[in-house]
N, C-alpha and C positions, 0 to 999 in steps of 0.2 A: 555777683552779689550786690545789693541796693546798700544806699550808705548807711541807714538804720542799722543792718545787719551787720555791716563793718566797723561800724565804730561801738557797737554793742559787745563785738567780740574782742575789739581792741581795748577797751575799758575794762572789760573781766579779766584779760591777759595782765593787765598792768597793775591789780590788787592782790597782794597775798593773803593768805589765810589768818595770818597772825592780824593782820588789819582790821579783820572784821571778828576777833576774838575765835578763831577756829585753831585746832591744832594742826602744824604743816603736815603732818603725816609722811608716810613714805610712797616710794615711786612714781613720785611726781615727773612728768615729763616737761612741765613748765612752770614757771613759777607764781601764776595768777591761780585764779580761783577755777575749780572743778565746775563744769555745769550745773552738777547735782547740789553743790553748795549754793550757788547764786541762786537757784531755783526755790532752795528752801529758805534764803534770805529774802526774797522777794515775795514768797509766798504764790508761786505759779508752778506749774507742773514740769518736769525736766522735758516731756514732748514738746509742750508749748514752746519753753525757750530753745530748743532746738530748731522749731519752724521759724523761731524768730531771726535766729543766727544764719540760718540758710535762706532767709528772704522768702520763705514760701508764707509767712503770716505778715502783712506788711501795714495793718492798722491797727494796733494794741489799744486795748481803751485808754484813757487818762490815767486811771487808778494804776493800771499795770506799770504805764511808763513813770508814773511817780514812785512806785516801789522799786523799779528797777533802781531809779536815781538814788534813792535812800539808800539800797543796798550795795550800790558801785561808790557811794560817797562822792558822788558828782558835784563839783561846783556850780553855783547859781547860772553861770553861762553855759556849762555844759548839760546841765538839766534842760534848760530852754531850747538847746540845740535838739537834744533827745526829743523833746515834744514836737518841734517843727517837722523833723524829720519822720515822725509817727504821723503825722497829719492832724494832730490835734492842737487845739490852742494853747498858746504859752501862758501858764497862770498869772492874771493878773492881781493889782494890788487889791481889787475888790471880792477877790475870793479867799477863800481861808486856805493858808499854804500849809502842806504836807511834807515840806521838805526840809532835813535836816542838814544843815552846812557840815562840811567834812572838819570845821574847827571845832565844832560843838560836837560832832562825835567823837572827836579824840579827846575831848575832856569828859565825855561820859565814860569811855572805856577805862579811864584810870580811876574811876570811882566804883569799882566792882564789889566792894565789900559791903555796900549797903543796896536795898532794893531801888531801883530806878525805874520810872515810866515816862517816857515822853509822850505827850498828847497835842494836838492842834488846838487852836482856839474853839474849836465846836467840840472838845475833849474826847475826839477820837484816838484811840490809842498807837500810835506808830511805831513805837520801838521799846524794847524791855531787856533789862539783863537778866542772867539766869536765878539770881537771887529773888528777883520781882516775881519770875514765874512760879518758884518754889513756894514764894509767900502767899500770892494769890491765885493759884492756880495757872496752868500753863495757857495764853491766850491764841496760841499758834493755830489751834484748831476752831476759832471765833472767825466769823465772817461778817463783812459789812456793820450794822447797828448794834450787833451784840458787841462790838469792840468799843463802843462809846461807854463812857462812865455815865454821863448821864442818863441815857437810856438803862442801865444796868441797874444804876441806883434807884430811880424812880420807879421800874418795873420789878424790881426785887428779884433781880436774878441769881440764879443759885452762884454760890462762890463768893458774893460779894463781901467785903470786908465791913464789919458791924461799926457804928459807932458808940461811945459812950451817952448814956442819954442825955447828957447836959448839952452835947455837942450836936446831935442827930437833927434837931431843927435847924440849929445854924447852919451845917451844911447844906440841908436841903434847900434854903432860903438863898444862900450864897451861889450855889451850882444854878437855880434859876436865873438868879440876877446877873449870872456870869454869862451864861447863853444870850439875855437880854442885849447886853452890852456887845457881845460878838456879833448879834445881827444887825447891830447900829451899825457896826464899822464893814461888814460884810452883806450887805443887804442883797447883792447879785448871787451870793452863794447858793445854788439850789440843794446841796446837801443838808445845810445848815437850816434851811426853811423847812424843807422836808422832815428833819428831826423834830423841829421843835411843832412843826403841825402834828405829827404822830403822837408826840407827848402831851399835846393839848388835848386831842382827841380822845386818847386810850388812858390817860392818867389824870383822875380829877386833883389828887394832891398837888401835880405839876400845874394845872390849869389855876388852881388856887392861888400858887406862890406866883405864876407867872401874871395874874390879874391885879397883884399890888404894884406892878410896874417898877419893882426896887431894881436898880442898876447898882453892880459890885463887881470886884474880882475875888474869888476865891484863892485864899494864901496860903492858911494853915488849918490843922485840926487835930484830934486826938481820936484814934480807931483801935480797935481790939480784933484783930486776925483770930476768930475762933475755929476755922476749918483747916487747921494745919496738923500734921501727925505727931509734931511733938506738944500740943497743946495750946490754949489761948496765950497772943503775944499783943501786947499793948504797945502800940508804937503811934510816935509823933509824924504827922504828915506836913511836909512844908513844900510850897509850890514856889518855884524858881523861875524867872523868866531872862531871857537872853537879849540885850538891846540890839533892835534890828530884826528879831526873828520872833514873830508872835506864837511863842510854842509855851507850853506848860511843861516844866521838869518837875515830877512828882518825885520826892524822896523820901523815904521811911526811914526814922531813925529810932535806937531805943536807949535807953539810960546806959551808960558805959556801968560795967561790973554787975548789972543787976540781973536777975533770974530770966528777965525777958533778952538781955543780950546773951545770955549763954543759950537760949532756945532757937534765937535766930543764928547763932554761930552753928548750931547742930543742924538747922534746917539747910545751912549754907553746903556744910559737908554731904547731906543728904540729895539734895537737889530735889529735882521734881519725881525722882525713883517713887519715893513712897505715896505719892499722890496719885499714881494712876495704879489700875487694877488689871 
């Protein structure tokens, strides 16, 4: 067995289901994650994970390596080692980071009573909790650019949370300005450059806002979730950052004791069950 396969198996065995928000279940022969659980968390097939652990697939893509590192809650050093073993270049400071450090992940795990989504500097959705999925629609079936906030917003993808009229223009301007700022910090990132190029080519509204050369970072806004099974929910959206990690932690909250709070509590109980047919 090659070293990539060996460390992948060892790191899967050392992390328990409770650490990733999964029930422990019964009949476990080992304390670690099952292959099915890790595959789900990383967004890969069980068959592919088996090939990786058996050394029959030796060069996973950087995207897969990054997803495995996040799912296994690796430290920065461990993540870099996994990249090297896969034959991929270790992410540099000139590329958008998609890694969530274990300490940040533990903090997120303790905030399960509010919808939370973690995004990269390019606004790619990296992680979300169950209440986020219940409110916005389950992102697990989305791939590539469909998980990007800017793309979904400007291309008016189904399921996007609506803004109050007074905040819609501000959000669109801030989002374009935020991507411009990110492009300045990560000029070598091909994914970010491709996203901006597609938006400029396919969305006249984004091209107009991009041409204004406004630079800013989006931090807060007010939205209305209209496509929920419990009716519209007015939410405040705040964007938090972590020192040393260029991530956007988006947190949705509602006024305590309000009708919106009651709806969100009901949605928390229902989960995503009523959002699928």
